[in-house]
N, C-alpha and C positions, 0 to 999 in steps of 0.2 A: 504493500500499499504506500501511497505517497505520504509525504510528511507535511505537518502543519504546525504552526505556533498558535498562540492565543488570538482572540478577536482583536480587531483594530481598536475597539473602544478601550482596550486595556490600558492604553496610555493617556486616555482623555483626561481623567482626573488623577490617575496614579502618579504620573510623572510630576504633575503640578503639586500634589501634596508632598511627594517625595523630595522636592527641592529642599525642603527643610532638613531632611536627613543628609542630603548632599552638602548643605551648608555647614551642618554641625560636624559631620564626619567625612570630609572629602577624601582624607587619606585612606580610609577604609574602603570606600566605594571605588575610587579611581585606581586603587592598587590591586584590584582583582584582575587576575589574568583573563585573557579573552578566550578561555576554554568554555565553549558553549555547551559542552556535555556536563558541566557543573550545574546541573539543575536539580532542585530538591523536591521531594514529594511532599504532598500536603497530608500529613498524618497517614501515610501509606496510599493516599489517593493520587490520581494523575494530576500533576501540576497544570497541564494544559487544560483539562476539563474544569479545574478549579478556577483558573483565570477566565476561561470561557464563560462560566456561569456568572461569576461576580461582575465581569465586565459588561456582559449583555444586560444584566439587571440594571447596572448603573446607567447604561446608555438609554434604556427604555425610560427610566425616570428622568434622565437629563433631557430627552426629547420632549417630554411633557412639560418640564419646567421652562424650556426654551421656546416652545411653540405657543403655550397658552398666553403669555403676555402680549404677543403680537396682536391676536384678535381681540383680547380684552381691552386694549387701548383703543382699537378701532370702534368697538361697541360703545365704550364710554364717550368717545368723540361724537358718535351719532346721537347719543342721548343728550349731550350738551347742546348740539346744534338744533335738534328737534324739540328740546324741552320736555321730552318724555322720560319720566323717572324710571320706567321699566328697563330701559336700556342701561341706565346707571346701575340699577340693582343687579342686572345680569352680569355686567362687567365685574362688579364687586364679588359676586359669587364665584366667578371664574378665578379671581385672585385668591379668594379664601381657599379654594382647592389647591392652589399653587403653594401657599404657605405650608401646608401640611406635607406636601411632596418635596419641598425644597430641602428640609432637614434630612429626609431619607436619602435624597440624591447625594448630599454632602457626606453622609455616613457611609454609603456604598463607595464613594470616591476614596475615603480614607481606608476602608477595607481593601480596596483595590490597590492602593499604594503599598500597604504592608505585604500583601500577597505577591505583588509584582517584584518588589525589591528582595523579598525573602526567597522566592522561588526561582527568579531569573536574575541573579546578581550581575553576571557578566554583561548581559544585554543592557541592563539598567545603567551600568557604568558607562558603557559606550554611548548610549543614547544621550545621557546627561552631558557628556563631553561635547555633543553637537548642539543641543538645544538649551543649554543652561541659561542664556539671557532671556529666552522666551518664558522660562519657568517663573521667573520673578514677575514678569509682566502679567502672566496668567494669574498668579496668586494675588497680585494687586487688584486686578479686575474682579476676581472672585469676591474679595472683600467689598469692593465698590458695589458689585451687584447685590450682595447681601444687604448692605446698608440702604440702597435705593429701594429694594423690594419691600422691606419692612416699613420704610418711610412712606412708600406709596400706599401700602395697605392701611396703616394705622392713622394716616393723615386724611383719610377719605372724608370723615365728617367735618374735620376742622377746615378743610379746603373746599367744602361744598360750594361756597360762594366765590371761589377763585379757581374755577375749573381749568382755566388755561394753564395755571401753574401746576395743578395736579396732573393734567395730561402730559405736561412737560416731563414730570417725574417718570411717567410711564414710558415716554419715548426714550429717556435716558436709561431706563431699565432694559429696554430692548437693545439699545446700542451696546451696553455693557455685555449682555448675553450674546449678542452677535460677535463681538470681539473674542469672547471665550470660545465660541464655535470655530471661528477662523483660525485661532491658534491651535486648538486641539485637532482640527482637520489637517493642519500642516504636519503635525506629528504622525497622524495615521497615514496620510498620503505619502509621506517620505518613506515609510516602510515598504510601500509598493513601488515607488519610483524615485530612488535615491539619486542625488546629484552631488557634485563636488567631491567625489571619492576617486583616489588614484587606483592603480592596478594592484596595490598591496592591501587595499581595503582601508587605507588611512584617509580620514576626512581632511581635505585641504581647502575647502571652500569656507564660506561664512554662514552664520546662522540664517541670514536672510536668503542666501542661496538655497539652503535646505527648506526653508518655509515655502518659497515660491517654486516648488518642484512641479513637474508637468501635470500632476493629477490634483493639485490643490484647488484650482478654480472650479473644475467640474464637480469635485466632491463637495465644495461649499454650496453650490447651487442645489445639488441633489439632497444634501442633508437639511438645508434650510426649508426646502419645500416638504420634505418628508416629516420634519418636526411639526410643521403647521398642520399637515394632514393628520398626523398621529394625535396631536393635541385635540383637534376637532372631534375625532372619532371617540377618544376616551371621554371627553366632556359629554358627547352625545350618549354614550353608554351610562354615564352617571345620571344624566337627566332621565333616561329611560327607567332605570331602577327606582328613582325617586317618584316618577310618574306612576309606576305600577303600585307603589306603596302609599300613594296619596289617598286621602279620604275626603278631601274637599274639592269643590269645583275650581276654586282659585288656584290651589296648588297643582292640580292636574293641568290646568291651562298654562300655568307658568312653566312647568317642566316639559309640557308638550312643545311649547315655543322654544325652550332652551335646547331640547333635543333636535329640533329642526335647524336651529342656528348651528349647532355642532356638526350636523350632517352636511349643511351647506358649506361650511368652512372646510371640512374634510374633503368634500368632492371638489371644491374650487382649487385646492392645492393638489389634489390627486390628478386632475386633468393634465397639467403639464409635467407631472412627475415621470411618466414613462419616457418622455423625451429627454429629461434631465438624466435619467438612467442610461439612455442610449448614448448621450454625449459622454458620460463617464466611461461607459464601456468602449466607446470609440477611441478615447484617449488612452485607455488601458492597452488596447490593441496597438495604438501608434507607438506607445513607449516600449512594449514588448510583444511582438507577434506571437511568441511562444505562450506567454501568459494569456493573451487574447484568444488564441486557438483552444487552449485548455478550458477557457471560460465558456465558450459557446459551442465548441465541437469536441471537447474532450471529457475529462473526468466530471466537470460541473455542468455538462449540458442537460442532464436529467434534473439537476437541481433547478435549472431555469424553467423546466417544464412545470415543476411544482410552484415556482414563483409566478409563472403565467396563470396557473390555476387560481392562486390566491389573489392576484391583482384583478383578474377577470371577475372573481366573486365579489370583490369590493365594488366594482362598477355595477354588477347585477343587483346586489343587495341595496346599494345606494339608490339605484333607479326604482327598485321595488318600494323603498321607503317613500319616495316622491309620489309614486302611483297610489300607494295606500293612503297618503295624506290628502289626496283629492276628495276623499269621502267627506272631509270636513269643510269643503269649499263649495258654496252655492254656485251652480252653473258648470261645475267641472265635468258633469256627465256628458257634455258636448264633445269632450276629448277622450273619453274612455275607449272609444273604438280604435284609437291609434296604439293603445298599450300592447295589444297582441302582436302588432307588427314590430314594435320596438323590441319586444321580448324575443321574437324570432331572430331579429338581427343580432342582438347581443349574444344569444346562445350559439348561433352559427359562427359568428366571429370568434367567440371564445374557443369553440372547437377547432377552428383553423389555427388559432394562436397556440393551442396545446399540442398540435400535431408535430411530432419529432421528425427530423429528416430521415433517420434510419428506424423505421417501424420494426418492432420485433416480429420477424417472419420465420415460419418453420422452414425446414429444408425443402419440403414439397412446394411451399409457396415461392421460395426463392427460385426453384427450378422452373416452376410454371411461369413466373414473372420475368425470368431471365436476369435476375440480379438481386442484390440485397435491398435495393430501393424500390418502393412501390411506384409504378409508372405514372400514377395519377396523384395519389395522396402524398407522395414524396415532394411534390412541388409546394404543398402547404407547409412543409417543414423549413422552407427557405426564408431568409429574412425579408425578401421582397414581399411575400405574402403576409408576413407578420406585421411589417410596417403599415401595410394597407389596412388590415383589419383593426389595428389599434386606433388608427385615425377614424375609422367608421364607428368604433365603440365610443370614442370621445364625442363625436358629432351626434350620436344618438342620445348620449347622456345630456348633452347641451339642449337638444330638442325637448327632452323630458322636462328639464327645468323651465324652458320657455312656456310650455303648456301649463305647467303648474302656476307660473307667475301670472298668466293671463286668464286663468280659469274663471274668475268671477268678475270679469270686465266686459262692458258693453257700451254702446253709444260713444264711439271714439271721437275725440276732438281732432279735426284735420290739422296736419302738421303746418300747413300754410297759415293757419290762424294762431299759431303758438308764438309768434314773434321772432325776434332776432336770436333768442337763446337756442331755438331749435336749429336755425341755420348754422350757428356757431358750433353746436354739438356735432352736427353731421359733417361739417367741413373739417373739424378737428379729427374725428374718428376716421373719415375717409382719407384725410391727409396722412394720418399715422399708418394706415394700411398701405397706402401708396409708398410711403417712405420705407417701410419694412420690405415690401415685395420688390420695390425698385432697387433697393440696396443690394439684395441678393441676386437679382437679375443682372446687375452690373458686375457682381463678382463672377458669375458664371460666364458672361460674355467676354470678360477679360482673362478668364482662366486659361492658362496654357496647358495643353494635354501633357506636355513633358513634366509639368510640375506635380502631376499625380501619377506618373509612371505610365502614361499612354503615348503612343506614337502620334505624329502630326495628323495622320489620316483619320484619327479617332475624334477629331474636334467636333464633328457633327453630333456626336452622342452627347456632348456637353451642351450644345446649343438648344436641344429639344426641351429640357426642363426650363431653360432660360426663356424660351418663347412662351412656354406655358405660364410663367410668371407674368409676362407682358399681357397675355390674354386675361389673366386674373385681375391685373390692374385695370384693364378696360372695363371689366365687370364691376369693379369698385366704383368707377366714375358713373356708369349707367345706374347703378343702384342708388347712389347718392342723389342723382337727379330725380329718379322715380320717387324717392322718399320725400323730397322737397315738393314734389308735385302731388302729394297725397296718395301715392301708390306704394306705401310702405310694405304692405303684405306681399305684393308682387315682387318688390325688391328683395325681400327676405327669401322668397322661394327661388328666385333666380340665383342669388348668391350662394345659398346652401346647395342648390343643384350644381352650380359651377364648381364649388369646392369639393363636393362629393365625387363629381365626375373627374376632376383634375387630380386631387390628392389620392383618392382611393382607386378610381377606375384607370385613368391614363397612366399615372406614375406607378400604380400598383402593378400593372401589366408590364410597363416599361422597365421596371426593376428587374424582371426576368431576362429581358433583352440585354440590359446592362451587365448582368452577372456573367453572361456568355461573351459579349463583345467588348465590354469596358468595365470590368469588375471594380477597379478602384473608384469608379464614379458613384457607387452605391451610397457613399457618405453624403455626397452632394444631393442626391435624390431624396434621401431621408430628411435632410435639412429643408429641402424645398417643400416636401409634404407637410412638415411641421409648421413652417411659416404660412403656408396657404391656410392651414387649419386655424392657426392663431388669428389670422386676419378675419376669418369668419366669426370667431368669438367676439372680436372687437366691433366689427361693423354691424353684425346682426343684433347684438345687444344694444348698441346705440340706437338703431332703428326701432327696436322694441320699446325702449324707454320713451321715445317720442310718440310711438303709436298709442300707448296706453296712458300717457300723461293726461290727467284730468278726466279720464274715462269714468263713466258711471259704474258703480259697484252693484252687483246683483245681490250683495249681502256680505256681511263680515265673515272672516274666517272663524270657524267655531273651534278655537283652541280648547283642548281638553277632551275633545271627542275622538281622538285618535284611537285606532284599534290596538289591542294588546300585541297583535302580530307585528305592527309597525315598530313597537318598542323592542320587541325581540330582535328585529332586524338591526336596530341601532346597537344592541349588545353584540350581535354577530359581527357587525362591522368592526367593533373594537377588538374582538378576539382575532379576527382575520388579519387586521393590521399589525397586531403584536406578533403573530406567527410570521408575517411577511418580513418584519424588521429582524426577527431572530434568524430567519433563513438567509437573508441577504448579508447579515453580519458574518455568518459562517462563510458565505461565498467570498466576500471581500478579503477575509483573512486567509481562507484556504488557497486563494490564487497564488499566494507567495510560496506555496508548497512547503519545502523544508528550509525556508529562509526566515530568520527573524527580520532582517532587512534584505529585500530581494536582490540577489546577486552580490551582496556585500558580506553579510554575517549569517552563516549557516547554523541551523539548530541540529546539533549532532547528538542530542540526548536520546535516551531510549523511548521517551514519550512523544517525540516529534514526528508523529505520523498522522495522516489524514483519516479521520473516522469514516466508516462506511455511511452510505445514505441512510440506512436503518438506524445506526447510532445517532446520526445527526438529527433525524426526526424525533428520536427519543429525548435528546438533550434540548432541542428547541421546544418541544412540547412541555417538558418539565419546567423550563425557564418561563414559558408562557403561563403555566399554572401558578407558579410562585409569584410572578408579577401581578397577576389578576387578584390573587388572594391578598397580597400585600397592599395593593392600591385600593381594594375594597375595604380593608381594615382602616386605612388612612382616611378614606372618604367617610366611613362611619364615625371616626374620631371627629372629623370636621362637622358632622351633624350634631355633635354634643354642644356646639356653640349655640347659645340661646338666641343669637341674632338671626332674624328671619328676613331675607331680602325679597320674599314674595309679596307683591303688592296686595293690599286688602281691597283694592278697587276691582270691580268685576271686569273681566276681560271680554265678556260677551259684548258683541257689538263694536269692538274696537279693532278694526283691521289694521291699525297702525302698528300692532304688535308684530306684524310680519316683517322682521328686519330686512331680509333680502329684497322684499318688494319696496320697502321705503328707500332702498338704495337706488332704485330705478324708476320710481313713479311717485305720484302724490296720493297714493292710496291711504 
């Protein structure tokens, strides 16, 4: 079996806390010989599994702690600008959950530090010699974040009449947390893509060189989005449990709304997350083709099948929650007929996404089919097919949200009668789409085939996606004009159809052509697909905002009337996202195989081997159970607080409670 060290999150807080040990006893740490076989067991247990469990638990709590403040501050700002106390109460309850999880995160970081330095002393010494300046910065910002967090929470009442100052504290809290993430991501990414090392393994660069390694930026993007999605889904599960336990209409309404907000935030961050993961994977392959091939076509390929299943389930369950929520919206029955079609699209796309390139075939099947690859289903296992279906899944999820948002609206106000604000919004959104699409079209038109490893005769293959971007830009202009001429519905249909045809249909099929004729071009095709899809989210949302601004409501959303099934869906989202984070933590660490630092410092201990997929699932499952039990206990502790942020006002008849609708309309 291949070898593996502990998860990338092992250094996130461990090294930061361990800088104190380094400062107090530098001669003991730095005097250790670089014998990486000098690894100690944990009371007879595997040191790798010990670090794995502690590090992953720390990472899960840290993701919650870093993700929740982002949307808590946004919700508080909405409450301040709208004057609705419910938003403020919701943000406050978010932060109350954060305070109980913060101490646990710090405690796990301390435990991680002791196990890291105790079990892997040689690696710790080498690593500190590279990153020691960043450890002091990390520790300083950890204390800064702690002070700001508790100041933010305990000053809520005192600064109620000075909301601008209080929200500024929240922004500072997020900045401090983001800096901590950036520093810890530098440590983790360096282990996968080290720089500044000579042929003897000696580090000859600077700490800044090590921080700005090739995988630092893609890992930052991926982790920040993942933290927000994770925090949203955990909050949604908390609200679901509180909803099911509520005995009054007011409390059910409050937690129904809170669960919806959590799901909305989770899905909003989940939509771009697959592309952030693709960007990270692409850079992994660029740094080391060996590591990249092992990731997608080697030992970890089946692990990515499991990842595809989990991510696909996140989208399906999230959509189911939206569909189920339509039962509490007057007028939503108009759109119920679309749900079955969306469901078919999601299931078929998920099936394609899960199809491996090399299906398990018997000897008789291989003989009958003339090879190990199925002549038809084998195409579904290629990245061209998977890039197409993930775009379709995201587009379908976006359509579900649009139907939910407009479910109780009628008697629309023409855009031409909405004044200069409507024109400004359309011009800005259209201009942003043109800027994004035009920028990448220019990149492709000026891209030399030689720069990506193709011959000059292959230039035509690069121009085809560039021309498609130009066609999409033309569609943007047409749809903006139609919207300003009160044909917004037609504009939405045209642009969604254009994006689906271009991103999924044309480029999905063209990807197979590129794989045969110009394989290095696949990266540019995937980027083109993503940019076209993102332009749809921007432009169609802007059109939708104008279409339903000032529209008559068929009745308020009946918060509190959600079905128990919808609440179980929120809990399932939380469990699934925890499993996904545990699985991908294993993959990111395992890609280094038997290297502590890839290509520089090898793990030669008896424990440095890659677990089987069966052992991995057992470990990830056990970590998930421990986390869910721990976070449930902490949330129970938070409920012992006598402060109740549920409004005593009846929420019946107040459609302003729907936060995402307020973000886009005057409902």
